[in-house]
N, C-alpha and C positions, 0 to 999 in steps of 0.2 A: 124837936130837932128841929134845928134852925134849918133856914131854907138853904143856906151854903152847904151844910151836911147831907142835905138830903142831895143836893146836884151832886157832891162827891162822891157820893155812893153809888148813884146811876151813873157817875163816869169810872166805876172801877175803882177808886181810890178810896179805901175805907181806914180806920183808924181804931185799933184791940182795945177791947177791954184790958187794962195791961195786969192787974190784980190777977186773970185769966187765961194769960199766954202758957202755954207751955211748949216743950221739946218732943218731939213724936219719934225721935231717931233718924229723921232726914231735916224737919225744917220746923219753926217756928207756928205753931199754929192756935189760933185763939177765936173769938167773935167780934163783930163789929161792934162799937159802942153805943152806932146810930142806928143801926140799921139789925143788928142781931144775924147778921149771915155768918155762916163759915168762911174764916179767912186763914189765909198764911201768908209768913214773909218772903219775899221773891228775895229781898236784900236789905241792906239798912237802911230802913226808914220807908219800904214799899209794902205795902200790904193789899194783896187782892184776892177777889173770891176764889175759896180753895174747889181744886178740881177734883172730879169723881175719882176713888181710888180705880176703879176699875180700869177707866178710861189710863191713868196712868202708868198701871201694869201693862196695856197694851203697848203704850209708846215707849215703855222700858225696850233697852237694846236687850238682846236675848245673848245670852255668852253661848260662843261656839267650840 
C-alpha cells in the first residue's frame, strides 16, 4: 500500500475491490482494496466505511 493510499483510508476515502462489489438491496457494498475494511457507496465515486447495521436500524424513521 502506498503512502497516499494509506492517507486516503485514514481520511475515510476508500477504493473498492471492483470485482467483489455487490448490491445489498439498499446500496453497493464491498471491501477497500487497500485496507480491506467493509465499505459502502454513498454516491457515485464516493466510498465510505460501512456503518453498523444495528445503528442504521435505530436511525431509520419508524412508520406511524
